[in-house]
N, C-alpha and C positions, 0 to 999 in steps of 0.2 A: 453480427451488430453493425457492421459497416454499411451494407446496402440499405437496410431499413432506416438508419440515421440519415443517410443521403436522401432517400425517397421523401422522408418527413420534412427535410430542410429545404425550403425553396431556393436558397442561394446554392447549396451544394447540389441539388437536383439540376439547376440551371446550368451549372458547369458541366455535369455529366451529359445533359441534354444537347449541349453545344459541342460535344465531342472531345472535351478534355478527359484525359486518362487520369482520374482521381482515385485515391485510396485512403482510408482511414486506418492508421496503424498506431497502436500505443498512445492514443491521446493526440496524434498529429495528423494533419491534412497534408497529403503528398499529392503533387500535381506533376506527373512524369512526362518524359518525352518533350521537354522544352527545348526548342532550337536556340543555340546561341553561338557567337563568334569567339574562338580562342585567340591568343596571343598571336598565333601563327596565321591567323586570318582563315582558319578552317572552320566550317559549319559543323558544330556537334550538338549532343543533346544531353541535358541534365535534368535533374528533378528539383522542384521548388517545394519547401517545406514550411509549414506554419504551425505553431501550436493551436489546438482546436478548443474553443470555448464552447461549452455545451450546457443547455439548460434543460434537464430532464432528458428526453430523446430527441431534442431539436437543437441544431447549431444556433448560438446566439451572436451577438455582435462581437467581432474581434476585440480583445482587450489590449492587444499589442499590435503596433504598425510594422514591426520588424519581421523579417522572414529568413529563412536559411536556404542555401543551395548546395546541391551535391553535384560536383563537377569542377571544372576549372572556372576561374572568375571570368564572367562574361565581358566581352570587350566590344568596342565599336567596329565598324567595318574596316578601319585602319589598323586594327590590332591593340588599340590602346584601351585600357581599363575604363568601364563606364563609371564615371565619378558620381553620377547623380544617385546611384543606389549603393555605392561602396560604404561599408562600415568597418568590418574586420575579417581577417582570414585566419582561421584556426581549425584544424581538423578535431572534431569532437563528437562523441557518441551522445545523442539526445536520449535514445532509448534502444533496446535491443533491435538490431536490424535497421536503425537509422543514424548513420554516421555522415554528418555533414562537413563541408569545407569552407564555407563562407557564410557570413551573416550580412544581410542587406538592410538598409534604412531608408525608407521613402514615405514621408508623412503626406497624406492627402491634403489638399489645400484647405478644404472645408473642415474646420474644427480639429485637424490633425488626427482624426480617427476614421476608419473605414466603416462604412454603413453595414457591410456584411462580407462573407468570404468570396463572393463572386466579385465584388468591387476590387477587394484586395489582391486576390490572386491573379486576375486579369490585368490589373495595373502593372504588377511585377513582370508578368508574361510579356506585355507590351514593350516595357523597357528593355527587357533581356532579349527578345526575339526580333526586335525592329531591325538591327543591323544584319542578323542573319537572313532576314527576308530580302534585304537589299542586295545581298550576294547570291541568294538562291530563292526565287519567288515561290518555290514549292514548301519552303520551310515553314511549318505551322505546328503549333502544339495541339491543335484540334484534330487528333489522329483517329477519332471515333473507334477507339479500341473496344474490343469485345469485353463486355462485363461478365466476369465469371461469378458462378454462385458464391455467395458468402459463406465462409466456414469461420466461425469466431469461437476461439478456444478460451476467450476471457473468462475467468471465474465471476466477473461482475455483471450485475443486470444492466448497468449503463456505464459509460466509458468513464475511466478514471483520468480526468483532465488535471487534477491537482499535480500529479507527477510530472505531466508535460509541461505545465505552465511553470513549474519550479525548475525544470531542466534536469530532472533526477531519475529519469525513466531507466537509465542503464543500472544504476545501483539498486532501484527498486526491483529489477528483474532477479536479483539474487535471492528474493524471497519467493520466487515463483515455484509452484508445483509441490510444496511441502505439504505433507499431512499431519495437521496439528491436533492433538487431544487437550482438552481442558477438563480436568477432573475437579468437580466442584464449581457452581456457578452462583453461589449466594451472594457474596459481596465482591471480594477482590476478583474472583473468576469471572463474574459478569463484565467487569471493566476490561479484563484480559480479552474476552470475546469481543467487546467493542472495538478495541484497538486492533485485534488481529484480523477482524472482519474487513478492516479498510486496507488490507495488504493482499497482493495477488497470490495467496497461498492456494494449494490445490484443493485441500479439504479441511474442515474444521469440525471435530467431533465433540459434542457436549455430553459429559456424564454427570448426571445428578438425579437422585431418586426422590428428592424432597419436593414439596409443594411450594409454589410461590405465593407468599403471604404478605400482609401489611408491612412487617418489619423489613421484608427484603425490598419492598417498593422504596424505602428511605434510604437504601444504602446501595442502590444499583442504578445504572443509567436509565434515562427515559422516565415517563411518567404514565403508569398504567391507569386505567379508569377504575372507578369503584365496581362496575359491572365485571371487569375482567378479574378483579381481586375476588369477587364472590364465587367466581367459578373454580378458583383454587386449582389452576393448571399446574402441571409439573414444571419446575424451573426450567429444565432442558426444553421442554415443548414450548414454553412461553418465550424463550429467548430465541429459539430456532425459528419461530414464527416472525419475531421481530427482525432478525437479522438475515433472513433469506430474502427479504425484499431487497437487499443490496448485494449479497453475496450468494452466488447460486449453489454453492456446495457446503451449506451448514448443515449438519445432521445431529438430530437429537437422540440421545440414549437415556431414556427415563428410568435409570437405575444406578445404584451405587457400584463402584467397581470393587469386586472381592474376588475370592478364589475362583467363582463360578465363571466370571467373564474377563478376568485380568489379561488373558491371552489376546484379547482385541487390541490391546495397546502395542502388541508386538509389531504390528504394521505400520506404526506411526514414525514420523521422522523426528518429532519433538513433542514433549509432554509438559503442560503447566500443571503442577499439583497446587490446587487452591482449596484445600480440605482440612479439616480438624486432625489433630494429632490422634493416633490409635493403632491398633493391629492391621487395619486396612492399608493404612498409609506405609507401614513396615513391608506388607506384603508387595505393594506396588513398587516401592523402591527397590526391594530385593530383586524383583523380576526385571525391571528397567536396567539395572546394573548387570544382571545376568545376560541380558539381550544386547548389551552394549549401546543402549539409547541414551541420548542426551536429555536433560529435563531440568526444570526450574521448580523449586519448592519456595512458597511464599508464607509468611507468618506475621501476625500482628499481636503485640502485647500492650494493652492500654489499661490504666488504672485511674481511679478518680481520687483526687487529692482536694484538699480545702481550697486550693488556689486554681483548680481546674484539671483537666485531663493530662496526663502525661504517658509516654510510652515509647516504643520502638516499632519500626517496620523492618521485616527481614527479608532478603532475597538470597537464596542459596542455590548455587549451580552445580550441576554434576555432568561431566562429559567424560568420554573415554580417556581424555588426556589428564583428568584430574578427578578423583574420587574419594581419596583416603580421609578428606575432612568432613565428609557428610554425617558420619556417625556422631560426631561431636556437635554438629550444627543443626540437625533436624531432630525434633522431639517426636518420639513415637508412642510414649505412654498415654494412657487414658487418664483423664483427670485434669487437675489444675497445673498447667504449664505455661511457659511464655509470659511471665508477669501478668498474672490474673487474666490470662486470655480465656479461661474457662467461664469467665463472666461474660464472654461475648461481646464486649464493648467495641463496637464498630461504627464508624461515621463514613459517610460517603466519601468525602475528599481523602481520608486516609486509604479507604479501599482503592480509590482511583489512583493515588500516588503509588501505592504498593504494586498495582498492576502496571503502572507506567514504568516503574524501576525494573520490573520483571521483563517486559516486553522491549524495553530499550536493551536490556542485557542480552535477550534472544536476538535482536537485530545486530548487536555486536558480533555475536557468534557467526552470524550469516555474513559478516563483512559489509553490512548496510552502514553502520556507524564505525568509525574509528576506535579501536579499543587499546589504549596505551597501558591500562592498569592491569588488564586480564584477571581482575579479581573474580573468585568463584564464591564469595559470600560478602554481603554488604549489609550494614545496619543504618537506618535512618532514625535519628533521635528527635522526637518532636520538639521537646522545650528547648533544646540547643540548635535546632535546625542544622544538624551535622549528619554527614555521611561518611561512615568508616568502611573502608575497603580492606578486606582480609583474604587470606588463602589465594595468593596470587600464583598463577601458573608460571612455572619456570620455562623460559625459552630454551 
């Protein structure tokens, strides 16, 4: 993806054509082999780094005027720090493979914003490399490096610039490579898919043998057309088509999980159970426990009163470190359970919230979010707007 993006973006292509050694990595633009003077008046080379703003498959105008640097702080020819660009010095990891040492700040005079990345990067290169050229006339960042074929392992169809802009690339990397299964995609499961698709997991497998109907459209993300509803596609197929536009490795399994295919879950790293109670859920849970896999089971119980809807949302976690609680927390019987859940009262925002709570907990297990409670069972009560955490893991 790096080279096509460079070729489509006039400013990035100009940098490359002028001989600058540039690379796009984890939503950042790297300009390598920038000559600079260190405090001992030695000419050395470092790497200039900028978060990359992208619109579709083309670089857009930089939203930030600041930049980062890998190396010692650039100095003038006399060995004193270049104050004109100085901001702060702190070693930090912006994303996997991108650990910087300094942050620079140099606003352009016109509107305080750079027109494009060519202007931004060359402005910083000029400030950094000027003293180096005064000591060594051959010192230049235009090294005319050989461009190697681009090998892009990203699961996304386009670059994730959100993580780069927020500076959370390193922690986001903790989610990379996982094989995720979502069993059931009617309401809560479809929102789980929506959230997980926006992470760099290695694969997402959707299991659901039901058709996508009108009632599903009103409790799942997006807005299907009337023509799409008339076609009555399988839920797994419908959502796979939608989310494959963003994530390259979304796979649809247009079938329910039962005795015939449950072994497919054995290869997963994590499973979200977003299905009704019943014998199939018991079978899946038994197998996941047997195979030592971690999973989250969600549930919703909503009933109608004279004053409005009331109920609860449930998130139950099972990991190899803690499983004894799940038999008392997950309902397996067919029929009316979970506070009239058999009436199937589901509202889009409740499905979304239930999914959000589940995905947040999964990210806690991965180390993306800090987890102080280490709860393995939580209940959100709608009318009281309360979250109760129970079944805490003992350290």
